ChimeraX commands (.cxc) that place a marker at each C-alpha (Angstrom):
marker #1 position 248.27,279.05,18.15 radius 0.5
marker #1 position 248.21,278.18,21.85 radius 0.5
marker #1 position 250.68,281.00,22.57 radius 0.5
marker #1 position 248.01,283.42,21.30 radius 0.5
marker #1 position 245.35,282.00,23.60 radius 0.5
marker #1 position 243.51,279.44,21.44 radius 0.5
marker #1 position 242.79,275.96,22.74 radius 0.5
marker #1 position 243.69,272.96,20.59 radius 0.5
marker #1 position 240.00,272.42,19.75 radius 0.5
marker #1 position 239.46,276.08,18.83 radius 0.5
marker #1 position 242.48,275.99,16.55 radius 0.5
marker #1 position 241.23,272.82,14.86 radius 0.5
marker #1 position 237.82,274.38,14.19 radius 0.5
marker #1 position 239.30,277.62,12.85 radius 0.5
marker #1 position 241.75,275.76,10.58 radius 0.5
marker #1 position 238.89,273.57,9.33 radius 0.5
marker #1 position 236.93,276.60,8.13 radius 0.5
marker #1 position 240.05,278.03,6.51 radius 0.5
marker #1 position 240.49,274.81,4.51 radius 0.5
marker #1 position 236.81,274.34,3.79 radius 0.5
marker #1 position 235.00,277.70,4.07 radius 0.5
marker #1 position 231.85,276.27,2.47 radius 0.5
marker #1 position 231.45,273.35,4.85 radius 0.5
marker #1 position 228.27,272.91,6.89 radius 0.5
marker #1 position 228.92,273.70,10.60 radius 0.5
marker #1 position 226.70,270.76,11.53 radius 0.5
marker #1 position 229.22,268.34,10.04 radius 0.5
marker #1 position 232.26,269.72,11.89 radius 0.5
marker #1 position 232.11,267.42,14.98 radius 0.5
marker #1 position 232.17,264.32,12.81 radius 0.5
marker #1 position 234.79,265.70,10.42 radius 0.5
marker #1 position 237.15,266.65,13.25 radius 0.5
marker #1 position 236.26,263.69,15.48 radius 0.5
marker #1 position 235.27,265.98,18.34 radius 0.5
marker #1 position 232.29,265.95,20.69 radius 0.5
marker #1 position 229.50,268.30,19.59 radius 0.5
marker #1 position 229.48,270.30,22.89 radius 0.5
marker #1 position 233.23,270.87,22.48 radius 0.5
marker #1 position 232.76,272.12,18.91 radius 0.5
marker #1 position 229.79,274.28,19.89 radius 0.5
marker #1 position 231.84,275.90,22.66 radius 0.5
marker #1 position 234.79,276.45,20.32 radius 0.5
marker #1 position 232.55,277.99,17.63 radius 0.5
marker #1 position 230.92,280.25,20.21 radius 0.5
marker #1 position 234.30,281.60,21.39 radius 0.5
marker #1 position 235.70,281.97,17.86 radius 0.5
marker #1 position 232.63,283.98,16.90 radius 0.5
marker #1 position 232.96,286.05,20.06 radius 0.5
marker #1 position 236.54,287.08,19.29 radius 0.5
marker #1 position 235.92,287.59,15.59 radius 0.5
marker #1 position 237.75,284.62,14.09 radius 0.5
marker #1 position 234.47,283.20,12.79 radius 0.5
marker #1 position 231.50,285.24,11.69 radius 0.5
marker #1 position 227.98,284.56,10.47 radius 0.5
marker #1 position 227.85,284.18,6.71 radius 0.5
marker #1 position 225.21,285.77,4.48 radius 0.5
marker #1 position 223.98,282.23,3.86 radius 0.5
marker #1 position 221.70,281.02,6.67 radius 0.5
marker #1 position 223.46,278.74,9.15 radius 0.5
marker #1 position 226.88,279.09,7.55 radius 0.5
marker #1 position 230.10,280.49,9.02 radius 0.5
marker #1 position 233.05,282.29,7.41 radius 0.5
marker #1 position 236.61,282.44,8.83 radius 0.5
marker #1 position 238.46,285.71,9.33 radius 0.5
marker #1 position 241.51,286.27,7.17 radius 0.5
marker #1 position 244.60,284.75,8.89 radius 0.5
marker #1 position 246.37,288.11,9.12 radius 0.5
marker #1 position 243.31,289.66,10.76 radius 0.5
marker #1 position 242.93,286.65,13.05 radius 0.5
marker #1 position 246.53,286.73,14.27 radius 0.5
marker #1 position 246.39,290.50,14.82 radius 0.5
marker #1 position 243.20,290.13,16.84 radius 0.5
marker #1 position 244.59,287.26,18.92 radius 0.5
marker #1 position 247.80,289.19,19.55 radius 0.5
marker #1 position 245.86,292.20,20.78 radius 0.5
marker #1 position 243.71,290.07,23.10 radius 0.5
marker #1 position 246.75,288.23,24.44 radius 0.5
marker #1 position 248.71,291.41,25.13 radius 0.5
marker #1 position 245.82,292.98,26.97 radius 0.5
marker #1 position 245.39,289.78,28.98 radius 0.5
marker #1 position 249.08,289.92,29.89 radius 0.5
marker #1 position 248.67,293.50,31.07 radius 0.5
marker #1 position 245.74,292.46,33.25 radius 0.5
marker #1 position 247.87,289.66,34.67 radius 0.5
marker #1 position 250.55,292.21,35.56 radius 0.5
marker #1 position 247.90,294.30,37.31 radius 0.5
marker #1 position 246.77,291.24,39.28 radius 0.5
marker #1 position 250.37,290.64,40.35 radius 0.5
marker #1 position 250.56,294.17,41.72 radius 0.5
marker #1 position 247.31,293.70,43.62 radius 0.5
marker #1 position 248.52,290.39,45.06 radius 0.5
marker #1 position 251.40,292.20,46.73 radius 0.5
marker #1 position 248.92,293.63,49.25 radius 0.5
marker #1 position 247.97,290.05,50.19 radius 0.5
marker #1 position 251.64,289.11,50.53 radius 0.5
marker #1 position 252.26,292.09,52.79 radius 0.5
marker #1 position 249.32,291.03,54.96 radius 0.5
marker #1 position 250.63,287.46,55.17 radius 0.5
marker #1 position 254.09,288.73,56.08 radius 0.5
marker #1 position 252.57,290.71,58.95 radius 0.5
marker #1 position 250.69,287.62,60.18 radius 0.5
marker #1 position 253.56,285.12,60.06 radius 0.5
marker #1 position 256.67,287.25,60.33 radius 0.5
marker #1 position 258.21,285.16,57.54 radius 0.5
marker #1 position 259.70,287.24,54.68 radius 0.5
marker #1 position 258.02,286.54,51.37 radius 0.5
marker #1 position 260.18,287.27,48.32 radius 0.5
marker #1 position 259.15,289.49,45.44 radius 0.5
marker #1 position 258.97,287.55,42.13 radius 0.5
marker #1 position 262.31,287.58,40.31 radius 0.5
marker #1 position 262.74,290.52,38.00 radius 0.5
marker #1 position 260.00,292.55,39.71 radius 0.5
marker #1 position 260.47,295.23,42.35 radius 0.5
marker #1 position 257.65,296.51,44.53 radius 0.5
marker #1 position 257.43,300.30,45.03 radius 0.5
marker #1 position 254.97,301.10,47.78 radius 0.5
marker #1 position 254.19,304.81,47.27 radius 0.5
marker #1 position 254.70,307.84,45.03 radius 0.5
marker #1 position 257.88,308.88,46.85 radius 0.5
marker #1 position 259.55,305.58,45.98 radius 0.5
marker #1 position 258.15,305.65,42.45 radius 0.5
marker #1 position 259.43,309.18,41.89 radius 0.5
marker #1 position 262.90,308.25,43.14 radius 0.5
marker #1 position 263.16,305.31,40.75 radius 0.5
marker #1 position 261.80,307.37,37.85 radius 0.5
marker #1 position 264.52,309.93,38.53 radius 0.5
marker #1 position 267.19,307.22,38.32 radius 0.5
marker #1 position 265.75,305.55,35.23 radius 0.5
marker #1 position 265.32,308.83,33.36 radius 0.5
marker #1 position 268.85,309.94,34.26 radius 0.5
marker #1 position 270.42,306.75,32.92 radius 0.5
marker #1 position 268.17,306.40,29.84 radius 0.5
marker #1 position 270.25,306.65,26.68 radius 0.5
marker #1 position 268.05,305.48,23.82 radius 0.5
marker #1 position 264.31,305.85,24.21 radius 0.5
marker #1 position 261.46,306.34,26.68 radius 0.5
marker #1 position 258.03,304.91,25.86 radius 0.5
marker #1 position 254.99,305.93,27.87 radius 0.5
marker #1 position 251.21,305.56,27.95 radius 0.5
marker #1 position 249.23,307.96,30.16 radius 0.5
marker #1 position 245.50,307.15,30.63 radius 0.5
marker #1 position 244.68,309.90,33.13 radius 0.5
marker #1 position 242.62,312.88,32.01 radius 0.5
marker #1 position 244.53,315.26,34.27 radius 0.5
marker #1 position 247.92,314.83,35.94 radius 0.5
marker #1 position 248.40,316.37,39.41 radius 0.5
marker #1 position 250.39,319.63,39.06 radius 0.5
marker #1 position 253.32,318.38,41.16 radius 0.5
marker #1 position 253.67,315.22,39.08 radius 0.5
marker #1 position 253.26,317.14,35.82 radius 0.5
marker #1 position 256.05,319.57,36.77 radius 0.5
marker #1 position 258.32,316.70,37.75 radius 0.5
marker #1 position 257.59,314.75,34.55 radius 0.5
marker #1 position 258.10,317.85,32.41 radius 0.5
marker #1 position 261.54,318.49,33.87 radius 0.5
marker #1 position 262.69,314.89,33.42 radius 0.5
marker #1 position 261.40,314.57,29.86 radius 0.5
marker #1 position 262.87,317.86,28.68 radius 0.5
marker #1 position 266.21,316.92,30.21 radius 0.5
marker #1 position 266.10,313.56,28.44 radius 0.5
marker #1 position 265.21,315.17,25.10 radius 0.5
marker #1 position 268.15,317.54,25.44 radius 0.5
marker #1 position 270.45,314.52,25.76 radius 0.5
marker #1 position 269.06,313.10,22.52 radius 0.5
marker #1 position 266.85,310.42,24.10 radius 0.5
marker #1 position 263.88,309.58,21.85 radius 0.5
marker #1 position 260.53,310.05,23.57 radius 0.5
marker #1 position 257.23,308.55,22.40 radius 0.5
marker #1 position 254.15,309.30,24.46 radius 0.5
marker #1 position 250.48,308.25,24.10 radius 0.5
marker #1 position 247.69,310.10,25.90 radius 0.5
marker #1 position 243.90,309.79,25.98 radius 0.5
marker #1 position 241.96,312.20,23.76 radius 0.5
marker #1 position 239.88,313.66,26.59 radius 0.5
marker #1 position 243.03,315.04,28.29 radius 0.5
marker #1 position 243.25,317.64,25.52 radius 0.5
marker #1 position 240.47,319.51,27.33 radius 0.5
marker #1 position 242.93,320.34,30.11 radius 0.5
marker #1 position 244.93,323.51,29.17 radius 0.5
marker #1 position 247.94,322.59,31.34 radius 0.5
marker #1 position 248.23,319.18,29.70 radius 0.5
marker #1 position 247.92,320.63,26.19 radius 0.5
marker #1 position 250.64,323.18,26.95 radius 0.5
marker #1 position 252.90,320.43,28.27 radius 0.5
marker #1 position 252.34,318.16,25.26 radius 0.5
marker #1 position 252.93,321.04,22.88 radius 0.5
marker #1 position 256.25,321.77,24.58 radius 0.5
marker #1 position 257.30,318.13,24.28 radius 0.5
marker #1 position 256.53,318.12,20.55 radius 0.5
marker #1 position 258.40,321.38,20.02 radius 0.5
marker #1 position 261.47,319.81,21.62 radius 0.5
marker #1 position 261.39,316.71,19.42 radius 0.5
marker #1 position 259.10,314.26,21.23 radius 0.5
marker #1 position 256.47,312.30,19.33 radius 0.5
marker #1 position 253.01,312.34,20.88 radius 0.5
marker #1 position 249.92,310.41,19.82 radius 0.5
marker #1 position 246.33,310.38,21.05 radius 0.5
marker #1 position 244.01,307.39,21.61 radius 0.5
marker #1 position 240.26,307.46,22.16 radius 0.5
marker #1 position 240.45,305.19,25.19 radius 0.5
marker #1 position 243.30,303.94,27.36 radius 0.5
marker #1 position 243.29,301.58,30.32 radius 0.5
marker #1 position 247.03,300.90,30.41 radius 0.5
marker #1 position 249.57,303.07,32.24 radius 0.5
marker #1 position 253.07,302.16,31.08 radius 0.5
marker #1 position 256.53,303.70,31.37 radius 0.5
marker #1 position 259.45,301.92,29.66 radius 0.5
marker #1 position 263.11,302.97,29.72 radius 0.5
marker #1 position 265.54,301.78,27.02 radius 0.5
marker #1 position 263.38,298.63,26.66 radius 0.5
marker #1 position 265.13,297.21,29.73 radius 0.5
marker #1 position 262.96,298.44,32.61 radius 0.5
marker #1 position 259.23,299.11,32.84 radius 0.5
marker #1 position 256.99,300.70,35.46 radius 0.5
marker #1 position 253.36,299.63,35.85 radius 0.5
marker #1 position 251.28,301.35,38.57 radius 0.5
marker #1 position 249.15,299.29,40.92 radius 0.5
marker #1 position 246.24,301.61,40.12 radius 0.5
marker #1 position 246.50,303.30,36.67 radius 0.5
marker #1 position 244.41,306.21,37.96 radius 0.5
marker #1 position 246.20,306.75,41.28 radius 0.5
marker #1 position 250.00,306.57,41.22 radius 0.5
marker #1 position 250.12,307.34,44.95 radius 0.5
marker #1 position 249.34,303.67,45.56 radius 0.5
marker #1 position 252.73,302.61,44.21 radius 0.5
marker #1 position 253.91,300.53,41.27 radius 0.5
marker #1 position 255.81,297.49,40.09 radius 0.5
marker #1 position 259.18,297.95,38.42 radius 0.5
marker #1 position 259.92,295.10,36.01 radius 0.5
marker #1 position 263.44,294.16,34.94 radius 0.5
marker #1 position 262.54,290.75,33.50 radius 0.5
marker #1 position 263.33,290.78,29.76 radius 0.5
marker #1 position 260.26,288.69,28.94 radius 0.5
marker #1 position 257.87,290.89,30.89 radius 0.5
marker #1 position 259.40,294.13,29.59 radius 0.5
marker #1 position 259.35,292.74,26.05 radius 0.5
marker #1 position 255.61,292.03,26.33 radius 0.5
marker #1 position 254.99,295.56,27.57 radius 0.5
marker #1 position 257.01,297.00,24.68 radius 0.5
marker #1 position 254.88,294.97,22.26 radius 0.5
marker #1 position 251.72,296.25,23.94 radius 0.5
marker #1 position 253.01,299.83,23.70 radius 0.5
marker #1 position 253.72,299.42,19.97 radius 0.5
marker #1 position 250.18,298.12,19.45 radius 0.5
marker #1 position 248.71,301.13,21.28 radius 0.5
marker #1 position 251.05,303.48,19.38 radius 0.5
marker #1 position 250.06,302.09,15.97 radius 0.5
marker #1 position 246.37,302.56,16.71 radius 0.5
marker #1 position 246.74,306.13,18.03 radius 0.5
marker #1 position 246.58,309.41,16.08 radius 0.5
marker #1 position 249.31,312.02,15.83 radius 0.5
marker #1 position 248.87,315.02,18.13 radius 0.5
marker #1 position 250.15,317.30,15.35 radius 0.5
marker #1 position 247.24,316.26,13.13 radius 0.5
marker #1 position 244.71,316.95,15.89 radius 0.5
marker #1 position 246.19,320.39,16.55 radius 0.5
marker #1 position 246.29,321.05,12.80 radius 0.5
marker #1 position 250.03,321.54,12.91 radius 0.5
marker #1 position 251.97,320.49,9.79 radius 0.5
marker #1 position 254.07,317.36,10.05 radius 0.5
marker #1 position 257.24,316.92,8.05 radius 0.5
marker #1 position 256.57,314.30,5.38 radius 0.5
marker #1 position 259.47,315.06,3.07 radius 0.5
marker #1 position 261.99,312.43,2.09 radius 0.5
marker #1 position 265.18,312.19,4.19 radius 0.5
marker #1 position 268.00,314.61,3.51 radius 0.5
marker #1 position 270.39,314.21,0.63 radius 0.5
marker #1 position 273.96,313.14,1.33 radius 0.5
marker #1 position 275.04,316.79,1.28 radius 0.5
marker #1 position 272.26,317.72,3.68 radius 0.5
marker #1 position 273.28,314.92,6.06 radius 0.5
marker #1 position 276.85,316.20,6.01 radius 0.5
marker #1 position 275.69,319.71,6.93 radius 0.5
marker #1 position 273.54,318.24,9.70 radius 0.5
marker #1 position 276.45,316.20,11.06 radius 0.5
marker #1 position 278.72,319.24,11.06 radius 0.5
marker #1 position 276.02,321.24,12.87 radius 0.5
marker #1 position 276.13,318.66,15.66 radius 0.5
marker #1 position 279.91,318.12,15.82 radius 0.5
marker #1 position 281.82,321.16,14.58 radius 0.5
marker #1 position 282.89,323.62,17.25 radius 0.5
marker #1 position 282.71,326.64,14.95 radius 0.5
marker #1 position 281.00,327.55,11.68 radius 0.5
marker #1 position 284.38,328.45,10.21 radius 0.5
marker #1 position 285.76,324.93,10.65 radius 0.5
marker #1 position 282.53,323.38,9.34 radius 0.5
marker #1 position 282.65,325.61,6.26 radius 0.5
marker #1 position 286.26,324.57,5.62 radius 0.5
marker #1 position 285.28,320.90,5.82 radius 0.5
marker #1 position 282.59,321.50,3.22 radius 0.5
marker #1 position 284.83,323.68,1.06 radius 0.5
marker #1 position 282.42,326.62,1.10 radius 0.5
marker #1 position 282.32,330.08,2.63 radius 0.5
marker #1 position 280.97,330.62,6.13 radius 0.5
marker #1 position 278.07,332.57,4.65 radius 0.5
marker #1 position 277.15,329.69,2.32 radius 0.5
marker #1 position 277.48,327.15,5.13 radius 0.5
marker #1 position 275.11,329.19,7.34 radius 0.5
marker #1 position 272.63,329.31,4.48 radius 0.5
marker #1 position 272.82,325.50,4.26 radius 0.5
marker #1 position 272.22,325.29,7.99 radius 0.5
marker #1 position 269.18,327.57,7.71 radius 0.5
marker #1 position 267.77,325.39,4.92 radius 0.5
marker #1 position 268.19,322.22,6.99 radius 0.5
marker #1 position 266.56,323.83,10.04 radius 0.5
marker #1 position 263.65,325.00,7.91 radius 0.5
marker #1 position 263.09,321.48,6.56 radius 0.5
marker #1 position 263.07,320.12,10.10 radius 0.5
marker #1 position 260.86,322.90,11.43 radius 0.5
marker #1 position 263.44,323.65,14.13 radius 0.5
marker #1 position 263.86,326.95,15.94 radius 0.5
marker #1 position 267.45,326.25,17.00 radius 0.5
marker #1 position 270.36,324.04,16.04 radius 0.5
marker #1 position 269.93,321.98,19.19 radius 0.5
marker #1 position 266.30,321.31,18.34 radius 0.5
marker #1 position 267.30,320.49,14.77 radius 0.5
marker #1 position 269.66,317.82,16.09 radius 0.5
marker #1 position 266.90,316.30,18.24 radius 0.5
marker #1 position 264.39,316.27,15.40 radius 0.5
marker #1 position 266.95,314.78,13.01 radius 0.5
marker #1 position 267.70,311.96,15.46 radius 0.5
marker #1 position 263.98,311.34,15.91 radius 0.5
marker #1 position 263.53,310.95,12.15 radius 0.5
marker #1 position 266.60,308.77,11.81 radius 0.5
marker #1 position 268.41,311.29,9.59 radius 0.5
marker #1 position 271.57,311.08,11.65 radius 0.5
marker link #1:1,2 radius 0.2
marker link #1:2,3 radius 0.2
marker link #1:3,4 radius 0.2
marker link #1:4,5 radius 0.2
marker link #1:5,6 radius 0.2
marker link #1:6,7 radius 0.2
marker link #1:7,8 radius 0.2
marker link #1:8,9 radius 0.2
marker link #1:9,10 radius 0.2
marker link #1:10,11 radius 0.2
marker link #1:11,12 radius 0.2
marker link #1:12,13 radius 0.2
marker link #1:13,14 radius 0.2
marker link #1:14,15 radius 0.2
marker link #1:15,16 radius 0.2
marker link #1:16,17 radius 0.2
marker link #1:17,18 radius 0.2
marker link #1:18,19 radius 0.2
marker link #1:19,20 radius 0.2
marker link #1:20,21 radius 0.2
marker link #1:21,22 radius 0.2
marker link #1:22,23 radius 0.2
marker link #1:23,24 radius 0.2
marker link #1:24,25 radius 0.2
marker link #1:25,26 radius 0.2
marker link #1:26,27 radius 0.2
marker link #1:27,28 radius 0.2
marker link #1:28,29 radius 0.2
marker link #1:29,30 radius 0.2
marker link #1:30,31 radius 0.2
marker link #1:31,32 radius 0.2
marker link #1:32,33 radius 0.2
marker link #1:33,34 radius 0.2
marker link #1:34,35 radius 0.2
marker link #1:35,36 radius 0.2
marker link #1:36,37 radius 0.2
marker link #1:37,38 radius 0.2
marker link #1:38,39 radius 0.2
marker link #1:39,40 radius 0.2
marker link #1:40,41 radius 0.2
marker link #1:41,42 radius 0.2
marker link #1:42,43 radius 0.2
marker link #1:43,44 radius 0.2
marker link #1:44,45 radius 0.2
marker link #1:45,46 radius 0.2
marker link #1:46,47 radius 0.2
marker link #1:47,48 radius 0.2
marker link #1:48,49 radius 0.2
marker link #1:49,50 radius 0.2
marker link #1:50,51 radius 0.2
marker link #1:51,52 radius 0.2
marker link #1:52,53 radius 0.2
marker link #1:53,54 radius 0.2
marker link #1:54,55 radius 0.2
marker link #1:55,56 radius 0.2
marker link #1:56,57 radius 0.2
marker link #1:57,58 radius 0.2
marker link #1:58,59 radius 0.2
marker link #1:59,60 radius 0.2
marker link #1:60,61 radius 0.2
marker link #1:61,62 radius 0.2
marker link #1:62,63 radius 0.2
marker link #1:63,64 radius 0.2
marker link #1:64,65 radius 0.2
marker link #1:65,66 radius 0.2
marker link #1:66,67 radius 0.2
marker link #1:67,68 radius 0.2
marker link #1:68,69 radius 0.2
marker link #1:69,70 radius 0.2
marker link #1:70,71 radius 0.2
marker link #1:71,72 radius 0.2
marker link #1:72,73 radius 0.2
marker link #1:73,74 radius 0.2
marker link #1:74,75 radius 0.2
marker link #1:75,76 radius 0.2
marker link #1:76,77 radius 0.2
marker link #1:77,78 radius 0.2
marker link #1:78,79 radius 0.2
marker link #1:79,80 radius 0.2
marker link #1:80,81 radius 0.2
marker link #1:81,82 radius 0.2
marker link #1:82,83 radius 0.2
marker link #1:83,84 radius 0.2
marker link #1:84,85 radius 0.2
marker link #1:85,86 radius 0.2
marker link #1:86,87 radius 0.2
marker link #1:87,88 radius 0.2
marker link #1:88,89 radius 0.2
marker link #1:89,90 radius 0.2
marker link #1:90,91 radius 0.2
marker link #1:91,92 radius 0.2
marker link #1:92,93 radius 0.2
marker link #1:93,94 radius 0.2
marker link #1:94,95 radius 0.2
marker link #1:95,96 radius 0.2
marker link #1:96,97 radius 0.2
marker link #1:97,98 radius 0.2
marker link #1:98,99 radius 0.2
marker link #1:99,100 radius 0.2
marker link #1:100,101 radius 0.2
marker link #1:101,102 radius 0.2
marker link #1:102,103 radius 0.2
marker link #1:103,104 radius 0.2
marker link #1:104,105 radius 0.2
marker link #1:105,106 radius 0.2
marker link #1:106,107 radius 0.2
marker link #1:107,108 radius 0.2
marker link #1:108,109 radius 0.2
marker link #1:109,110 radius 0.2
marker link #1:110,111 radius 0.2
marker link #1:111,112 radius 0.2
marker link #1:112,113 radius 0.2
marker link #1:113,114 radius 0.2
marker link #1:114,115 radius 0.2
marker link #1:115,116 radius 0.2
marker link #1:116,117 radius 0.2
marker link #1:117,118 radius 0.2
marker link #1:118,119 radius 0.2
marker link #1:119,120 radius 0.2
marker link #1:120,121 radius 0.2
marker link #1:121,122 radius 0.2
marker link #1:122,123 radius 0.2
marker link #1:123,124 radius 0.2
marker link #1:124,125 radius 0.2
marker link #1:125,126 radius 0.2
marker link #1:126,127 radius 0.2
marker link #1:127,128 radius 0.2
marker link #1:128,129 radius 0.2
marker link #1:129,130 radius 0.2
marker link #1:130,131 radius 0.2
marker link #1:131,132 radius 0.2
marker link #1:132,133 radius 0.2
marker link #1:133,134 radius 0.2
marker link #1:134,135 radius 0.2
marker link #1:135,136 radius 0.2
marker link #1:136,137 radius 0.2
marker link #1:137,138 radius 0.2
marker link #1:138,139 radius 0.2
marker link #1:139,140 radius 0.2
marker link #1:140,141 radius 0.2
marker link #1:141,142 radius 0.2
marker link #1:142,143 radius 0.2
marker link #1:143,144 radius 0.2
marker link #1:144,145 radius 0.2
marker link #1:145,146 radius 0.2
marker link #1:146,147 radius 0.2
marker link #1:147,148 radius 0.2
marker link #1:148,149 radius 0.2
marker link #1:149,150 radius 0.2
marker link #1:150,151 radius 0.2
marker link #1:151,152 radius 0.2
marker link #1:152,153 radius 0.2
marker link #1:153,154 radius 0.2
marker link #1:154,155 radius 0.2
marker link #1:155,156 radius 0.2
marker link #1:156,157 radius 0.2
marker link #1:157,158 radius 0.2
marker link #1:158,159 radius 0.2
marker link #1:159,160 radius 0.2
marker link #1:160,161 radius 0.2
marker link #1:161,162 radius 0.2
marker link #1:162,163 radius 0.2
marker link #1:163,164 radius 0.2
marker link #1:164,165 radius 0.2
marker link #1:165,166 radius 0.2
marker link #1:166,167 radius 0.2
marker link #1:167,168 radius 0.2
marker link #1:168,169 radius 0.2
marker link #1:169,170 radius 0.2
marker link #1:170,171 radius 0.2
marker link #1:171,172 radius 0.2
marker link #1:172,173 radius 0.2
marker link #1:173,174 radius 0.2
marker link #1:174,175 radius 0.2
marker link #1:175,176 radius 0.2
marker link #1:176,177 radius 0.2
marker link #1:177,178 radius 0.2
marker link #1:178,179 radius 0.2
marker link #1:179,180 radius 0.2
marker link #1:180,181 radius 0.2
marker link #1:181,182 radius 0.2
marker link #1:182,183 radius 0.2
marker link #1:183,184 radius 0.2
marker link #1:184,185 radius 0.2
marker link #1:185,186 radius 0.2
marker link #1:186,187 radius 0.2
marker link #1:187,188 radius 0.2
marker link #1:188,189 radius 0.2
marker link #1:189,190 radius 0.2
marker link #1:190,191 radius 0.2
marker link #1:191,192 radius 0.2
marker link #1:192,193 radius 0.2
marker link #1:193,194 radius 0.2
marker link #1:194,195 radius 0.2
marker link #1:195,196 radius 0.2
marker link #1:196,197 radius 0.2
marker link #1:197,198 radius 0.2
marker link #1:198,199 radius 0.2
marker link #1:199,200 radius 0.2
marker link #1:200,201 radius 0.2
marker link #1:201,202 radius 0.2
marker link #1:202,203 radius 0.2
marker link #1:203,204 radius 0.2
marker link #1:204,205 radius 0.2
marker link #1:205,206 radius 0.2
marker link #1:206,207 radius 0.2
marker link #1:207,208 radius 0.2
marker link #1:208,209 radius 0.2
marker link #1:209,210 radius 0.2
marker link #1:210,211 radius 0.2
marker link #1:211,212 radius 0.2
marker link #1:212,213 radius 0.2
marker link #1:213,214 radius 0.2
marker link #1:214,215 radius 0.2
marker link #1:215,216 radius 0.2
marker link #1:216,217 radius 0.2
marker link #1:217,218 radius 0.2
marker link #1:218,219 radius 0.2
marker link #1:219,220 radius 0.2
marker link #1:220,221 radius 0.2
marker link #1:221,222 radius 0.2
marker link #1:222,223 radius 0.2
marker link #1:223,224 radius 0.2
marker link #1:224,225 radius 0.2
marker link #1:225,226 radius 0.2
marker link #1:226,227 radius 0.2
marker link #1:227,228 radius 0.2
marker link #1:228,229 radius 0.2
marker link #1:229,230 radius 0.2
marker link #1:230,231 radius 0.2
marker link #1:231,232 radius 0.2
marker link #1:232,233 radius 0.2
marker link #1:233,234 radius 0.2
marker link #1:234,235 radius 0.2
marker link #1:235,236 radius 0.2
marker link #1:236,237 radius 0.2
marker link #1:237,238 radius 0.2
marker link #1:238,239 radius 0.2
marker link #1:239,240 radius 0.2
marker link #1:240,241 radius 0.2
marker link #1:241,242 radius 0.2
marker link #1:242,243 radius 0.2
marker link #1:243,244 radius 0.2
marker link #1:244,245 radius 0.2
marker link #1:245,246 radius 0.2
marker link #1:246,247 radius 0.2
marker link #1:247,248 radius 0.2
marker link #1:248,249 radius 0.2
marker link #1:249,250 radius 0.2
marker link #1:250,251 radius 0.2
marker link #1:251,252 radius 0.2
marker link #1:252,253 radius 0.2
marker link #1:253,254 radius 0.2
marker link #1:254,255 radius 0.2
marker link #1:255,256 radius 0.2
marker link #1:256,257 radius 0.2
marker link #1:257,258 radius 0.2
marker link #1:258,259 radius 0.2
marker link #1:259,260 radius 0.2
marker link #1:260,261 radius 0.2
marker link #1:261,262 radius 0.2
marker link #1:262,263 radius 0.2
marker link #1:263,264 radius 0.2
marker link #1:264,265 radius 0.2
marker link #1:265,266 radius 0.2
marker link #1:266,267 radius 0.2
marker link #1:267,268 radius 0.2
marker link #1:268,269 radius 0.2
marker link #1:269,270 radius 0.2
marker link #1:270,271 radius 0.2
marker link #1:271,272 radius 0.2
marker link #1:272,273 radius 0.2
marker link #1:273,274 radius 0.2
marker link #1:274,275 radius 0.2
marker link #1:275,276 radius 0.2
marker link #1:276,277 radius 0.2
marker link #1:277,278 radius 0.2
marker link #1:278,279 radius 0.2
marker link #1:279,280 radius 0.2
marker link #1:280,281 radius 0.2
marker link #1:281,282 radius 0.2
marker link #1:282,283 radius 0.2
marker link #1:283,284 radius 0.2
marker link #1:284,285 radius 0.2
marker link #1:285,286 radius 0.2
marker link #1:286,287 radius 0.2
marker link #1:287,288 radius 0.2
marker link #1:288,289 radius 0.2
marker link #1:289,290 radius 0.2
marker link #1:290,291 radius 0.2
marker link #1:291,292 radius 0.2
marker link #1:292,293 radius 0.2
marker link #1:293,294 radius 0.2
marker link #1:294,295 radius 0.2
marker link #1:295,296 radius 0.2
marker link #1:296,297 radius 0.2
marker link #1:297,298 radius 0.2
marker link #1:298,299 radius 0.2
marker link #1:299,300 radius 0.2
marker link #1:300,301 radius 0.2
marker link #1:301,302 radius 0.2
marker link #1:302,303 radius 0.2
marker link #1:303,304 radius 0.2
marker link #1:304,305 radius 0.2
marker link #1:305,306 radius 0.2
marker link #1:306,307 radius 0.2
marker link #1:307,308 radius 0.2
marker link #1:308,309 radius 0.2
marker link #1:309,310 radius 0.2
marker link #1:310,311 radius 0.2
marker link #1:311,312 radius 0.2
marker link #1:312,313 radius 0.2
marker link #1:313,314 radius 0.2
marker link #1:314,315 radius 0.2
marker link #1:315,316 radius 0.2
marker link #1:316,317 radius 0.2
marker link #1:317,318 radius 0.2
marker link #1:318,319 radius 0.2
marker link #1:319,320 radius 0.2
marker link #1:320,321 radius 0.2
marker link #1:321,322 radius 0.2
marker link #1:322,323 radius 0.2
marker link #1:323,324 radius 0.2
marker link #1:324,325 radius 0.2
marker link #1:325,326 radius 0.2
view
């Protein structure tokens, strides 16, 4: 369990209480052949992170369920990794100062690129968004995005959605008090993006195709620049952190009291109509492929669009891709 942040002694103590949940804590040092101060420190930390808790019986301790324990440790580890990434970004200012003092170039860590200001960040975002082909994952902790940045982000995201790129976006609940942000989020959802809301966010993450990730030096002020990570290990950790945040967030559609589609996926016939909608040049040729009249085919198309909640065929294609129907 060291990879999840537990010391060898802490793991021994936790495993002991899993094996013997009714054992007296006072006997643990002798049972595990550990010094009492070491056990006391391990018990204190395990209680602090929720892996051990005070039992109803005086002086006794109960272990958390292993599934709960691993989930908790994973969350703590991921957030620690994010803080480490933030420290790396802050250390770049020290490296720049040292470079100025000595005149000796100091390399950026492999797989990480330093972007010094918003102009550079914007340029790289433009490139990454243009070449994205599969998905864009983002976490936005700010309550209000500067108008210039919001307009730029809106244009890039809508362009990506039109190409069929899947977009998942998490925002903080308090941002829904800003009318411009609500309008922007509503437009994203209407074009096929999936948006969720979290009560609190400290992370600011932008991930493209799970191959490149942007982390700002200051989550609240993107003008200070960012780090662009290409390292597969680092990006993979950020993807895992995003998925954790995503799973704990609430759908924007629920908050806005808009109905979400919860129906089962399309039938085989419905999938065929959907595929023809996306590939056939004309309704006449699609109808011939199905062996029905053009009028009947258009009725099928209307039914599929209604199930998806789409206002156009293009939007229907985006929503279908988002749901994995095609």
